[in-house]
C-alpha positions in Angstrom: 81.9 2.1 34.3 81.5 -1.5 33.2 78.5 -2.4 31.1 75.9 -4.8 32.4 75.9 -8.4 31.5 72.2 -8.8 31.9 70.1 -9.0 28.8 66.5 -9.6 28.0 63.5 -8.2 26.1 60.5 -6.4 27.4 58.5 -9.6 27.7 61.4 -11.9 28.6 63.0 -12.4 31.9 66.5 -11.1 32.1 69.1 -13.7 31.2 72.8 -13.8 32.3 75.5 -13.4 29.6 78.6 -15.0 31.1 81.0 -14.0 28.3 79.8 -10.4 28.6 80.2 -10.6 32.4 83.8 -11.8 32.0 84.5 -9.0 29.6 83.1 -6.5 32.1 85.4 -7.9 34.8 88.4 -7.6 32.5 87.4 -4.1 31.4 87.6 -2.8 35.0 91.0 -4.4 35.5 90.0 -7.8 36.9 90.9 -11.2 35.9 89.8 -14.8 36.3 91.0 -18.4 36.4 89.6 -21.8 36.9 91.7 -24.0 39.2 91.6 -27.7 39.9 88.3 -28.9 41.2 86.6 -26.2 39.1 87.4 -23.6 41.7 86.7 -20.1 40.3 89.3 -17.5 41.0 88.4 -13.8 40.5 91.3 -11.4 40.6 90.1 -7.9 41.6 93.2 -6.1 43.0 93.2 -2.4 42.1 89.7 -2.4 40.6 87.7 0.7 41.2 85.3 -0.1 44.0 82.2 1.3 42.3 82.9 -0.6 39.1 83.7 -3.8 41.1 80.4 -3.5 43.0 78.3 -3.3 39.9 80.0 -6.2 38.3 80.1 -8.5 41.4 76.5 -7.7 42.3 75.4 -9.6 39.2 76.8 -12.9 40.6 76.7 -12.7 44.4 74.1 -15.1 45.7 73.5 -16.6 42.3 75.3 -19.9 42.1 73.8 -20.7 38.7 75.6 -17.6 37.3 78.9 -18.7 38.8 78.4 -22.1 37.2 77.7 -20.4 33.8 81.0 -18.5 34.2 82.9 -21.8 35.0 81.3 -23.4 31.9 82.5 -20.5 29.7 86.0 -20.6 31.1 86.2 -24.4 30.6 85.0 -24.0 27.0 87.6 -21.4 26.3 90.3 -23.6 27.9 89.3 -26.4 25.6 89.6 -24.2 22.6 85.9 -23.6 22.0 85.1 -20.1 21.0 82.5 -18.6 23.4 
């Protein structure tokens, strides 16, 4: 099963780790792309349903997390290590 991309200490609110989330998506057989207009494409064909559910639950209804994912993909496309 994919690992969680949520991190945080006992006294801190959990934070979202977009690079770890992308790694989790790829680990379950998914993929991603950023199209023109910053449209985020998530490829999930043939991913195990249980694994996919746990990964996608981290971003559904959380537009700030989708934006963080876009930002990381853009940085990678521009040659910035993230």
